[in-house]
C-alpha positions, 0 to 999 in steps of 0.5 A, spaced: 605 445 862 600 448 866 598 453 871 596 453 878 589 455 880 586 456 887 579 456 889 579 461 894 571 459 896 574 452 898 580 454 901 579 454 909 586 457 911 589 451 914 596 453 911 598 446 909 600 448 902 605 454 904 608 449 909 610 444 904 611 449 898 613 456 902 617 458 895 610 458 892 604 459 897 603 464 902 598 465 907 594 472 907 588 473 911 587 466 912 587 464 905 593 461 900 596 466 895 601 464 890 608 467 890 610 464 884 607 459 879 612 458 874 614 451 876 608 447 877 612 441 878 613 443 885 606 444 887 604 437 886 605 436 893 601 442 895 595 440 891 595 433 894 596 435 901 590 440 900 584 437 905 579 441 901 582 440 894 582 448 893 589 447 889 588 444 882 593 445 876 590 446 869 593 445 862 595 451 858 591 452 852 596 451 846 
């Protein structure tokens, strides 16, 4: 399992992540924010579509 990380300094506010995964991401003041992050498998599409690579999925430490 892992968790979603948004690099806010990279986010350009395009909203692509919120469009493909509206249950997980929302746009607040032109930045992507997490609404829900328990199911990282739903976020893979948002990670791939982000034009600046601001979304990553990091593995949890065991």
